[in-house]
PLY file of the C-alpha trace (Angstrom):
ply
format ascii 1.0
element vertex 110
property float x
property float y
property float z
element edge 109
property int vertex1
property int vertex2
end_header
3.66 17.70 -14.91
2.48 14.30 -13.66
-1.00 13.18 -14.77
-2.40 10.67 -12.23
-5.97 9.58 -12.16
-7.19 12.70 -14.00
-5.20 15.15 -11.66
-2.32 17.21 -12.81
0.36 17.29 -10.22
3.45 19.47 -10.14
6.47 17.65 -9.02
8.03 20.85 -7.63
5.33 21.35 -5.13
5.80 17.83 -3.72
9.59 18.28 -3.74
9.30 21.55 -1.86
6.98 19.76 0.70
9.26 16.89 1.14
12.29 19.13 1.67
10.64 20.39 4.85
10.85 16.92 6.42
13.68 16.78 8.85
15.14 13.41 7.38
15.26 14.68 3.87
18.56 16.23 2.42
17.49 16.35 -1.23
14.53 15.02 -3.31
13.46 14.50 -6.84
9.96 13.62 -7.94
8.88 12.24 -11.30
5.96 10.65 -12.84
6.34 6.85 -13.48
3.96 4.71 -15.61
0.97 3.06 -13.74
-1.74 0.72 -15.28
-4.61 2.19 -13.18
-3.66 5.96 -12.96
-1.68 6.54 -16.09
1.24 7.85 -14.01
2.09 7.97 -10.21
4.38 10.33 -8.44
7.70 8.71 -7.37
10.12 10.48 -5.02
13.73 9.69 -5.03
14.91 10.79 -1.65
18.52 11.58 -0.42
18.55 11.31 3.28
20.45 13.20 5.83
23.43 11.40 7.27
21.51 10.84 10.59
18.33 9.50 9.03
17.88 5.75 8.72
16.11 4.55 5.48
13.02 2.28 6.68
9.61 1.33 5.37
8.16 3.46 8.25
10.06 6.53 6.97
8.64 5.97 3.45
5.10 6.07 4.97
5.95 9.06 7.19
7.14 10.97 4.03
3.94 10.13 2.18
1.87 11.20 5.15
3.86 14.35 5.29
2.81 15.38 1.86
-0.70 14.10 2.26
-1.27 16.31 5.31
0.22 19.47 3.71
-0.99 19.24 0.21
-4.01 17.67 -1.57
-4.41 14.09 -0.68
-3.90 12.82 -4.36
-0.49 14.50 -4.64
1.49 12.37 -2.28
4.16 10.14 -3.76
2.76 6.77 -3.99
6.50 5.24 -4.33
9.40 6.43 -2.33
12.98 5.23 -3.18
16.06 6.20 -1.04
19.12 6.90 -3.11
22.70 7.59 -2.00
22.76 10.62 -4.30
20.71 12.23 -6.95
21.83 12.88 -10.53
22.65 16.51 -10.98
23.49 18.78 -13.94
26.66 20.94 -13.68
24.39 23.86 -12.29
22.98 21.71 -9.48
19.72 20.93 -10.99
18.15 17.28 -10.59
18.17 15.41 -13.81
14.58 13.98 -13.90
15.31 12.20 -17.10
17.80 10.06 -15.30
15.35 9.25 -12.37
12.68 8.14 -14.91
15.53 6.00 -16.54
16.60 4.56 -13.23
12.96 3.60 -12.51
12.40 1.99 -15.86
15.54 -0.06 -15.48
14.60 -1.42 -12.07
11.20 -2.43 -13.40
12.27 -4.09 -16.53
15.77 -5.57 -15.73
17.71 -7.04 -18.55
15.96 -4.74 -21.20
18.29 -2.54 -23.16
0 1
1 2
2 3
3 4
4 5
5 6
6 7
7 8
8 9
9 10
10 11
11 12
12 13
13 14
14 15
15 16
16 17
17 18
18 19
19 20
20 21
21 22
22 23
23 24
24 25
25 26
26 27
27 28
28 29
29 30
30 31
31 32
32 33
33 34
34 35
35 36
36 37
37 38
38 39
39 40
40 41
41 42
42 43
43 44
44 45
45 46
46 47
47 48
48 49
49 50
50 51
51 52
52 53
53 54
54 55
55 56
56 57
57 58
58 59
59 60
60 61
61 62
62 63
63 64
64 65
65 66
66 67
67 68
68 69
69 70
70 71
71 72
72 73
73 74
74 75
75 76
76 77
77 78
78 79
79 80
80 81
81 82
82 83
83 84
84 85
85 86
86 87
87 88
88 89
89 90
90 91
91 92
92 93
93 94
94 95
95 96
96 97
97 98
98 99
99 100
100 101
101 102
102 103
103 104
104 105
105 106
106 107
107 108
108 109
């Protein structure tokens, strides 16, 4: 569960919504630290081969969620990845996504 601005947000609901977008092959959503909201939703998106990763597509993905779920549930950050870390049973390893985010925001820290 992601706690953002006093709201409790389920990442599975956001993932399910994003999977309905024609450009998305696979997606994982996690909560990442935010100074104002405690946490924000961040979507790690693996695109279909024909999709092109652009800033406009990031905005379109956020709008896709905003118009289908509650407005506060949209992912405030979207990152395109070549592939998502999966367990041997095919489940997304959310802890690895949080680790990737932390490494990018604090380079050089162990």
